[in-house]
N, C-alpha and C positions, 0 to 999 in steps of 0.2 A: 503493499499499499504506500510505500515511500514516494514513488514517482506521483501518485495521485496527490498526496500531501504537499509535496514540492510545487506542483502545479497550482494548487489552490493558494498556496502561500505567495507565489509569484504573481498571480492574478491580483491578490489583495495589495501586493506592494505597487502593482501598476496603478491601482485605482487611487492610492494615495500619493502617486507620482514619485515614489522611491525607486526610480528607474534602475540605479546600480544594484540594488538588492534583488529587483525583479530579474535583471539580466543574469546575476549570478545563479539564481534558482533555475532559470530556463536553460542556461548552458550546462548545468549539472545534469539535468534530465537528458539533454542531447547527448552528452558524452558518456553517461554511466547507465543508461537504461535501454539501450538498443532500440530496435524497431517496435514502436508500441504507439497506441493512440495518444499517449502523453507526449511522445517525442514529436509526433506530427504537429500537435498543438503548440508545443514548446517552440519548434522552428518558426511557425507562423507568428506567435506572439513576440518571439525574440526579434524577428524582423521589424515588426510594428513598433516595438520599444526602441530599437535602434533608430528608426524613423523619427520617433518623438524626440530623440536626442540630436537629431540632424546628423547622424553618423551614416550618411547614405552609402558609402563603399561597403561597410560591413552589413547594413541592412540588405543591400543587393545580393551579398554573398549568402546570407542566411535564406533569403527567398530562393535563390538559385539552387541551394541545397534541398530546400523543401520540395521544389518542382522535379529535382532529380530523383529523390527518393520516393516522393508521393505525387506522381504526375496527375493523379485524378483526386488530389486532395480537395476538400470542401473550400479550402482557402486559396485554390490555384488561381482563380480570377483576380483576387485581392493581391496576391504575390506578383502576378504578371503586371497588374496595373502599377504597382509602386516600383517595380523594376523599370518599366517604361517611363514612369514619371521621373525617377532619378536621372535616367539618361537624357530626357528632355530637358530638365532643369540644368543640366551640365552642358546643354547645347550639342549633345551627341545625337542629333535628330535621326540619322540613319540607324543607329543602334536602338532607339526607342520604338521604332515602328512595329516590329514583329510582337514585342511584348504588350504593347497597347492594343494591337488588333486581337491578340489572344484573350485579353481581359474582356474586351467587348463582346466577343464571341461567346465566352463562357457565361457572362452576366450582362446581357445587353440593357436590362432594366436599370441597372446601377451605373453602368459605365458608358452607355451609348453617347450621350451628349459631350461629356468631358473628354473621352477618348477622341470623338470625331474632331472636336476643335483643335485638339493637340496634333492629330494627324494631318488636318489641313494646314496648320502652321508649318509642320515638319516638311510636308511636300512642297510648300511654297518656298521655304528657305533652301530646300534642296534643288528648286527649279524643276520639279517633277510635275508639270502642269497637267498631264493626262490623269494621274492618280489624284491630284488635288481637285480637279474638275469632278471626277466620280465621287469623291467624299462630299463635295459641296451638293451635288445633285441628290445624293442619298439622304443627306442631312435635311435638305429642304423638302424632300419628298415625304419624309415622316412628319414634319411639321413646318409648313411654309411661314408661320408666324415667327419662326426664329431667324428670319432673314437678317435683322439687325446685327446678329452675332457674326455673320459672315460677309457683311456688306464690303468691308475693307478688302477681304480676300477676293471677292468678285471684282472689285476695281482692279486689283493687282493682276488678277488672271486675265481679265478682259483687255487690260493695257498689254500684257505680255503676248497674248495671241495676236493683237493688232500689230505690234512691232515685228512679229514673225509673218505678217501678212497672211495669217490664218483667220479670215474674216468671219467665217460662220460662228466659231465659238467666241470670238471676240464680241460679235453682236449679241450673242446669247447672254453673256454675263454682264455686259454693259446694260442691256435691256432690262435685266433683273433689277438693277439699281434704279432705273427710271420708273419701274412699275411698283416698287416696294418701299421707296423712300418718299417722305414728303418733298414736294418740288423745291421748297427752300433750302433743303438739305443736300441737293444734288449739285455737285461742282459742275461748272459749265463745260469743262473739258470733257466730262462724260458724254454730253450730247454731241460735241464735235467728233469724237472718235466713233461714237455710235453712227452718227450720220455718214461718215466717211466709210465705215464698214458696210452700212446698208447700200451705199452707192456701189461699192465693189460686188455686192450680191445681187445688183440690179433691182433692188427694192427702192426705186427712186422716190415714190410718193412718201414712204416712211422716212427716207433720207432727208428730203426737203423739210419734213415736219420736225425732225431731231435737230437739224441745223438752224432752223428759225428759232427753236428753243435756246440754242447756243447764242444766236444773234441778239436775243432779248437780254441776255446778261452781259453781253460783251460791250465795253465802253471805249477801249482803245482803238484808234483808227486801224492799226495793224491787225488786231483781232477781228474787227468788223470786216476788213478787206479779205482776210483769210476765209471768213465765213461766207461772204458773197462768192468768192471763187468756188468753195466747195458746193454751195447751193447751184451755181451755174453748171457745175459738172453734173449734179444729179438731174438738173432740168434738161440738159443736153441729152443725157441717157434716156429721159423719158420722151424725147423729141419735142420738148416744149421750147423751140428755138428762140422765140421772141423773148421769153422769160429769161432764158439763159443768157442772152445778149444783154439784156437789162441788168442782170446781176453782175456780169463781168464789167459793165460800164460802171456800175457802183464801186467796184473794186478799184478801177482805174482812178476814179475821182478821189477815193480815200487815200490812195498810194500813187502820187503823180510820178514817182521815181522808184527805182529799186527793184528787187527780185519779185515782189508781189505784182508790181506793175508789169514786168515782163511775163509773169505767169498769166496775168489777165490778158494780155495781148495774144499770147499763144492760145488761150482759150477762145478768144473771138475768132481766131483763125480756124480752130477746130469746129466751132458752130457753123462757120461759113462753108467749110469742107463738108460737113455732115449734110448741108443743104445743097450741095453741088455749086456753091459760088466760089469757085476755085481762084478766080482772079483777085477777089476781095480777100480770100484767105491768104494768098501769097503776099499781099501788101501787109497784112498784119504780122505774118511770120517775118518778113523782111524788116519790118520796123523794129523788131527785137534784135535782129542781127546788126541793125545800124546803131542802136542805142546803148547795146550792152556787150561788154566783152567778158563773158562768163564761160569757163571751160565746159560746163554742163549744158546750159540753156542755149548758148549762141550756136554752137554747131548743130544742135537739134533743130533750132529755128531755121537755119539755112537748109537742112535737109527737107523739113516740112515745106518750105518755100519752093524748093526744087521740085518736089512731088506735086505740089499745087500747080505750078506752071505747066508741068507735064500733062496733067488732067485737063488744064484749061486749053491745051493745044498750043501753048507759047513755047515751042522747042528752043527758040533763040535764047529767051530769057531763062529757060531751064538749064541750058548748057552754061550760060554765064554764071548762074547761081551755084551750079555744081563745081565749076571751076573755082569760084571764090571759096567754097567750102573747103576744097582740097588745098587750096593756098594757105588759108588761115589755120586749118586744123588737119595737117597731113596725116596725123595718126588716128583720126576718127574713123570708126567703122560705121558704114551706112546700115541703118536698121532694115531698109528695103533696097534690093539691088538697083543699080543705076540702069537706065535704058540703054539698049544697044550692046 
């Protein structure tokens, strides 16, 4: 009966927070009384007591021994959770994942929410967006009202997918923010990235709506010009050419010079090209090549002007423009092959 007496005394020491005495009795049971119900309980309680003392390395060792010797222990979920928790708190996120998952699997009622949030953060920190996305999906499927707990993760995830040009999931997680947070709590950048993603997905009507929401919050001329350019792109995709031209003109007015001005001129050329007005398109592209010396936009403008002249039937001007492109940017590779 000694092991039972030691266990009862250790638990009493626990209750009055005499942790050194409790640990002494738990350790004696573990070392002296072999495989028994008391030993299993002592390993669990020793781990928990070490946790109370913030001795996390020894706590983890005690729980690992419990799981090794008693893999089906009633305390297995608890042990796994605290092993994962300790690794998480030590910023060893990759090490935390398996134990946290096991705790949730064994006792979802107790650990589902707290484990899911830690797994989301772990995957986020490790850059494992696919796993992070699945965790968020499962978390919200169980209770959509918990969205505020993962709103920051959705923003990070949506932005990360957008930066990778993976627009479908980018739109999905950015849209979750716009649908689940109060309007006043939504950063205007969310609307902009959502609108750009929707444009890439050819959801042009949705894109215009999102970008107009961004425009309502944008006050700086540069931000407003950028919004009008994005709206114009969506309107061009929807074949709303007059509206697209007006939006591009708004951007020109707001930015009379600089890169955004060049982008607006290029967009006007694109709108004219889409309507078959190639001569006008060529003029817009050439204006960019005349006004800006930029290693990215200028050669592209010259190529677009060259193609527009070709489509308009002005082969003489097309040849002249191609020659200028090769002269000014000899290393530039044409996106479309030259005629002849």
